[in-house]
Each structure stands twice: as structure tokens, then as C-alpha cells.
N, C-alpha and C positions, 0 to 999 in steps of 0.2 A: 551536375545532380549525383544525390548523395546514394550510395550501394544500401541497401539493408545491409545488416549484418556488416558495415565496415568499421574500420575507428574512429572513419571523418564521420559516422551521425552526431547531431545531433542530441545532446539527454538533456533531459529536466530532472532531475529529483527530487519528488513533491515527499515534504517532510511535513504534518499536521500535528501541530503543539498547540499544550496547557500543559502549562505549572511542566515545560522542562529546560529552567533555565540555568539548571547543573548541567544537565547533557548536550544540551546544545556548542555551544561555541568548543571544544574537544571533534563534537559527530560532525559535524560542518568543516572543522580543518579535515577529516580525515576522506570526507567524501572529497574535498576541491581537491589533493593531495594525487588524486589517480590520474590513470595519462588514456585514453587522451580525455582534455581538458571535462567535466560536468559543471551543468547551471544546476542554484539549488534554490527552488523557492519554498518557505517557509510561511504555513499557511495557521497564523495564529488565533486562537479567540478569549483575546483578552486578556492573558495569560494572567493572577493579583498576581505572581512571582516575577514579575518585569521581564519573561522570556520575546514578548516583543522588540523592548524596547532594546534587549540583544541581539535583535535577528535584524533591525535595521541599522547595530551600530556593524554588525558583517558584512554585511551589502555595505556601504558606508565602505567599510576599508576596504575587501576586497574587488569593489566586484563582480561579483558570481552570482551573488546572493541577494536574491525577488525574494520581498511581505507581500502578505497576502492580508492583516489589519480584519478581523470578524468585529464584533460588537460586544458578544458576547460565545456562552458554552453550545455551540449549535450541532454539534456533532461532528464521526469521524468520518462518517458517508459523506454530509457535506462538506467538511471539508474538503478532501482526498476528488468531491466531481468541480468541484471553482478548483483547484490545481489540473487535473485533465484539460480542464475547460480553457485555464490561461498558458495547458500547454499546446493546444489549438490553437489557440489567439496568437502564440508565439512563435508559433514553427515549427515546432520540434520535429524530428523524428523518431523521438523512444523518449514518452511521461514514466521514470521508475519510481513504485509509494512506497516507501520503507518507515518503521517505526524512530519515534524520534528519543526510543531510550535502551539504544544498546541491545534489544534483546536480535535488533540486526546484524551484523555484521559487515560496515562498509566492503567491508574484502572476497564477499562474493556480489557483490553489485558486475565488473568486469563479467562472470557465470549467466548472470543473468538478459545482458544486456549480444555475449557471445551465441548463447540460446537463441536470436532476435532473425540468427542468418536463415532460420525454419520455423521461425512460427509465428503468434499476431500476440499471441501475452507469453508471459513467461513470471511461472510463480514459482516460487524458494520454497518449497518443501523440506518441513518436518520428516514424514515418514514414506521416501523412497528409502533405496540403502544409499551408504553416508551421511544420511539425514537425521536428527535430533532434538532435546533436544537439554540442556543444563542446567539445575536448580529446583527442575516441580519436584515434589511433595506426586506418590502416587496415585492419588484418588485427583489431582490435576489431570495427570497428563490420562486417563480413565474416565474422565470428561472429555476430550479432547478428542477423544479418538474414537467415545462413543458418538458425542457431537455432529464427527463427520462421516458416520459410519449413518444418521440420522439423516445430513444432507447429502447426504448421494443417491438414499433411497423418494424420498422430498422429490429436488431439484433437478438429475438424475447424470447427476454430475461425476465422469468418470476421472476420478483426479485422485492420489493419494490424500493431500489433502489441501480438503475447500476451503481452511478460513485464514489464511494466512494474509498479511497485509502489505509481504515482500514478493512486488508483483513489478514487474514491465511495458507497458501498453504500444504494441503498434500507432502512432497518436494522425496516420492514413487512416487506417482501419477504428481508432473513432469516431472523426471527422463523423461517421456514416451510422454512429451508435449511437439512437434517442437516448438522452443520461438522463432527459426529463423523463422517462417511462420510472424508475430507479424510485422505488421508495422507499429503500433503508437511509435514514440521517444516521445509524448508527452502527457498531460494529456488524451488525449483518448483508454491511456494505458488501466486506467481501463476499460469501457466496452470493445474495447475485448479483457482482454483477458478471460473477463468471456466469450466472445460466443465461442469462441475455447476452454474454457477446461467445457463448456454444450453440445459443438461437439463433444468432447472427452468418455459424456458420467458421466461427476463427478457427486455427489452429491450437491448441492452448498446452505449453512441454509447460513439465516440472524440471528444479534441477536441485543438490541436494544442497540444506542450510543445515549448520546447529540454530536451534534458541537457543540465545539466553537470555535468562527471567532478570527481571532493566536492571541497571547501574547502580540506578541514584530513582530518589523520587517516588511516588508509592502507583501503585495496580493504576489504570481508570477503569475495570472491569469489575463490575458486581455481578448480583443475581438483576435483576431486573435490568441487564442490557441482554442475560441469559433468557429469559422468560421471553425477551423482551426478541429475541434475534428469533424464535422457534414462529412464536406468533407472526414474523413479520414473512422471514417464508415460505409458509402456510398460505398468506393473501396473495407471494408473486403467484408461487404454482399454481394454487385455483385459477388463477386471474389470468397467468398464461394461457389456462385452460378454455376459457370464452372463446 
């Protein structure tokens, strides 16, 4: 039997992709170099730049990369849920989600996994001591801080960083979570999943990370995503009070 928090735990690193052809090969190389070995699941939304094809090539070459091909751009939230379901189906101990653009440095993966010895979910946090951001203008930092404050108030989350995608989940706990109840298809998924986990009594911890602006390609976040986040999370909170 695998004990939580030990190096023997089976870990699936879930990377949702859309037009990440430049980033995926070096990212996969760094993840696969981590010891003890981890597996990678690429969830690709039919990227026009050939990311899905590259993922298939990595799968054939390494034997440790898995791929889910989806028919179109269906949203980050639904992509991560697809990955979490795959981790459950394949019997992993932990499911770890991260961005594909090197905003999340793979060197923090061991810290997230180590924290699982005492938690059911670990969050990579920009806003705890030792964390931070690189390459952000002042207005983006202000918006991020304001959004996190708003989310903490509306959803009652007591975390420093509620909107990060760098997470490690206990798959055993995920089996008991109703993933069908998650409303968010886009970026508001990050906040909503924390809300559901907290309501289920999960032990949630944070470990510091330095978030770096993407290395290549274009950001997928826009103003409509920001407004969608506000509206979706209001509906989540109202619905939870019924």
C-alpha cells in the first residue's frame, strides 16, 4: 500500500493546452526529469498550431505521456476536470495541475507533493511568504490582489491565493467529490474547485511559488473571462446557500 506523502506515490501531472507547441516539449522534458518519476497527461483542445500532434509524439517517444484530444476550445475548467477524472480512472494517488506556458516552474512540483503528507490539496501560492510574481505590470498585480480579496469574501475561502492553477489533489478525496456539480468551464474553475473542496472538509495548504509571465505564445485570459469569473462565482455562492 502506498503511503501518502512518500516518494512512492503515483502522480499524474495534468497540463491543459491550446496553442502551446513551443512550450510543451521543454515543459514535458523538465517534468519527466523529476525523481521519483511522474506521468504527464496533456489535455489538448484541438490546437491549430499542432500541439496535439506534438503531444502524441511525446507519448510515443517517452511512454510516460498520455493525451486526451478534445474537439475544440472547451475551456480550462472542463479540461482540468477531464484530467482529474482520468487520474481517478487510472488509479493515481495524486493529480497535479499546472499551466503549460512555464508560468509554473516544474521545480516546485516536489514541494506540492511533499505537502500532501498533511493535506488533501496543496495550492502553489504567489501571496504567501516566499512567493511572488515576475514580469507583471503594477495594474495586473493590483487586479490579481483585488480579485483574490473579492473571492475570499464571496466564497469564504481563507487562502492567500485563490486563483492559481498550480494544485495537487488527493485522488482518494476526488473520488468523493461531485465533479458534476462544478459550474465553471473557464478560469473561474480554480476558485470554484477550492470552494467545493473546503465545503467537503478538505485540508488545504499553500506552498510559495514565483509565478513568471509566460515564456512563449499569447495569454488566454481576457476581459470576458474576468467578468465571467465574477458572475459564475456569484451563482456558485448563491446556489450553495439553497
